[in-house]
NUMARRO-408507 format. One record per residue (C-alpha): residue number from 0; residue in three letters; x, y negated, z negated. Coordinates in Angstrom, 2 decimals. Example, Ala and Ser with C-alpha at 12.3 -4.5 7.8 and 13.67 -1.06 7.14 Angstrom:
2
+-----+------+---------+---------+---------+
| seq | type |       u |       v |       w |
+-----+------+---------+---------+---------+
|   0 |  ALA |   12.30 |    4.50 |   -7.80 |
|   1 |  SER |   13.67 |    1.06 |   -7.14 |
+-----+------+---------+---------+---------+
This chain:
106
+-----+------+---------+---------+---------+
| seq | type |       u |       v |       w |
+-----+------+---------+---------+---------+
|   0 |  MET | -116.61 |  -47.89 |   12.42 |
|   1 |  ILE | -115.42 |  -44.88 |   14.32 |
|   2 |  GLU | -114.39 |  -41.95 |   12.12 |
|   3 |  ASP | -111.81 |  -39.96 |   14.09 |
|   4 |  PRO | -111.05 |  -41.50 |   17.50 |
|   5 |  GLU | -109.00 |  -39.67 |   20.10 |
|   6 |  PHE | -106.02 |  -41.89 |   20.81 |
|   7 |  LEU | -103.98 |  -42.00 |   23.98 |
|   8 |  THR | -100.43 |  -40.73 |   24.01 |
|   9 |  VAL |  -97.44 |  -42.21 |   25.79 |
|  10 |  ASP |  -97.63 |  -39.27 |   28.20 |
|  11 |  ASP | -101.27 |  -40.15 |   28.98 |
|  12 |  VAL | -100.28 |  -43.71 |   29.84 |
|  13 |  LEU |  -97.29 |  -42.59 |   31.93 |
|  14 |  GLU |  -99.58 |  -40.26 |   33.91 |
|  15 |  LEU | -102.08 |  -43.07 |   34.43 |
|  16 |  HIS |  -99.28 |  -45.37 |   35.61 |
|  17 |  ARG |  -98.05 |  -42.71 |   38.05 |
|  18 |  ASP | -101.60 |  -42.34 |   39.40 |
|  19 |  GLN | -102.04 |  -46.10 |   39.83 |
|  20 |  ILE |  -98.72 |  -46.45 |   41.67 |
|  21 |  GLU |  -99.54 |  -43.52 |   43.96 |
|  22 |  ARG | -102.98 |  -44.96 |   44.75 |
|  23 |  TYR | -102.12 |  -48.64 |   45.17 |
|  24 |  GLY |  -98.36 |  -48.80 |   45.64 |
|  25 |  GLY |  -95.58 |  -50.46 |   43.75 |
|  26 |  ASP |  -92.38 |  -49.65 |   41.92 |
|  27 |  PRO |  -92.78 |  -46.57 |   39.68 |
|  28 |  GLY |  -89.96 |  -47.59 |   37.33 |
|  29 |  ILE |  -90.13 |  -48.17 |   33.60 |
|  30 |  ARG |  -88.51 |  -51.31 |   32.17 |
|  31 |  ASP |  -88.70 |  -50.31 |   28.49 |
|  32 |  ARG |  -90.24 |  -47.10 |   27.12 |
|  33 |  GLY |  -90.18 |  -48.58 |   23.61 |
|  34 |  LEU |  -92.65 |  -51.27 |   24.71 |
|  35 |  ILE |  -95.01 |  -48.57 |   26.01 |
|  36 |  GLU |  -94.72 |  -46.70 |   22.72 |
|  37 |  ALA |  -95.47 |  -49.88 |   20.76 |
|  38 |  ALA |  -98.49 |  -50.74 |   22.96 |
|  39 |  VAL |  -99.90 |  -47.22 |   22.63 |
|  40 |  ALA |  -99.50 |  -47.39 |   18.83 |
|  41 |  MET | -101.45 |  -50.66 |   18.38 |
|  42 |  PRO | -105.02 |  -49.24 |   18.33 |
|  43 |  ARG | -103.95 |  -46.74 |   15.64 |
|  44 |  GLN | -102.98 |  -49.46 |   13.19 |
|  45 |  SER | -104.84 |  -49.49 |    9.88 |
|  46 |  PHE | -104.80 |  -51.21 |    6.52 |
|  47 |  GLY | -106.40 |  -49.93 |    3.35 |
|  48 |  GLY | -107.68 |  -46.86 |    5.14 |
|  49 |  GLN | -109.57 |  -48.92 |    7.76 |
|  50 |  PHE | -108.62 |  -49.29 |   11.41 |
|  51 |  LEU | -107.76 |  -52.87 |   12.36 |
|  52 |  HIS | -109.69 |  -52.34 |   15.60 |
|  53 |  VAL | -113.04 |  -51.15 |   14.27 |
|  54 |  ASP | -114.69 |  -49.63 |   17.35 |
|  55 |  LEU | -113.88 |  -48.17 |   20.75 |
|  56 |  PHE | -114.31 |  -51.52 |   22.50 |
|  57 |  GLU | -111.74 |  -53.21 |   20.26 |
|  58 |  MET | -109.38 |  -50.26 |   20.55 |
|  59 |  ALA | -109.72 |  -50.29 |   24.35 |
|  60 |  ALA | -109.07 |  -54.03 |   24.40 |
|  61 |  ALA | -105.96 |  -53.53 |   22.25 |
|  62 |  TYR | -104.63 |  -50.96 |   24.72 |
|  63 |  ALA | -105.31 |  -53.30 |   27.66 |
|  64 |  PHE | -103.83 |  -56.38 |   26.00 |
|  65 |  HIS | -100.65 |  -54.72 |   24.81 |
|  66 |  LEU | -100.02 |  -52.56 |   27.89 |
|  67 |  ALA | -100.55 |  -55.46 |   30.29 |
|  68 |  GLY |  -98.76 |  -58.01 |   28.13 |
|  69 |  SER |  -95.67 |  -55.99 |   27.27 |
|  70 |  GLN |  -94.59 |  -55.74 |   30.94 |
|  71 |  ALA |  -92.99 |  -52.37 |   30.12 |
|  72 |  PHE |  -93.37 |  -51.06 |   33.67 |
|  73 |  LEU |  -91.61 |  -52.56 |   36.68 |
|  74 |  ASP |  -94.98 |  -52.75 |   38.46 |
|  75 |  GLY |  -98.64 |  -52.03 |   37.71 |
|  76 |  ASN |  -98.82 |  -53.33 |   34.12 |
|  77 |  LYS | -102.18 |  -55.06 |   34.51 |
|  78 |  ARG | -103.58 |  -52.16 |   36.54 |
|  79 |  VAL | -102.66 |  -49.71 |   33.78 |
|  80 |  GLY | -104.11 |  -52.00 |   31.11 |
|  81 |  LEU | -107.36 |  -52.39 |   33.03 |
|  82 |  ALA | -107.63 |  -48.68 |   33.82 |
|  83 |  VAL | -107.11 |  -47.78 |   30.16 |
|  84 |  GLU | -109.60 |  -50.43 |   28.97 |
|  85 |  THR | -112.35 |  -49.43 |   31.36 |
|  86 |  GLY | -111.82 |  -45.74 |   30.71 |
|  87 |  ARG | -111.74 |  -46.02 |   26.92 |
|  88 |  SER | -114.63 |  -48.47 |   26.56 |
|  89 |  GLY | -116.96 |  -46.58 |   28.90 |
|  90 |  ARG | -117.32 |  -49.49 |   31.32 |
|  91 |  SER | -117.35 |  -48.88 |   35.03 |
|  92 |  TRP | -116.00 |  -50.72 |   38.08 |
|  93 |  ASP | -118.38 |  -48.95 |   40.47 |
|  94 |  ARG | -118.80 |  -51.10 |   43.57 |
|  95 |  CYS | -116.61 |  -53.73 |   41.86 |
|  96 |  GLU | -119.39 |  -54.70 |   39.46 |
|  97 |  TRP | -119.43 |  -54.43 |   35.68 |
|  98 |  THR | -122.13 |  -52.32 |   34.15 |
|  99 |  GLU | -122.38 |  -55.13 |   31.62 |
| 100 |  ARG | -121.29 |  -58.73 |   31.97 |
| 101 |  PRO | -117.88 |  -59.40 |   30.37 |
| 102 |  TYR | -117.34 |  -62.39 |   28.09 |
| 103 |  LEU | -114.80 |  -64.67 |   29.73 |
| 104 |  GLY | -114.60 |  -67.38 |   27.06 |
| 105 |  HIS | -113.95 |  -71.07 |   27.54 |
+-----+------+---------+---------+---------+
């Protein structure tokens, strides 16, 4: 378990969204700031003094799932979720290849 993780802020996510829209295009609008706030809060959740997401990989996945799924931005929701997940978990998309093979499930 990670002791004292550095969590993202809403401002961090808004800046990342702005960057993604500038790089790849799309509508820069926000549909619902409250959904962004809720998504950013998910990895911080704990019970009994223990984080519900026990390591950086689970926390990164929580960011990705909730940011992409909430559809809080008018455009770029999945891009923001993926950018946060890859940045927080330490994975890399260099040359469009994973540094480790992701589990895709069945």
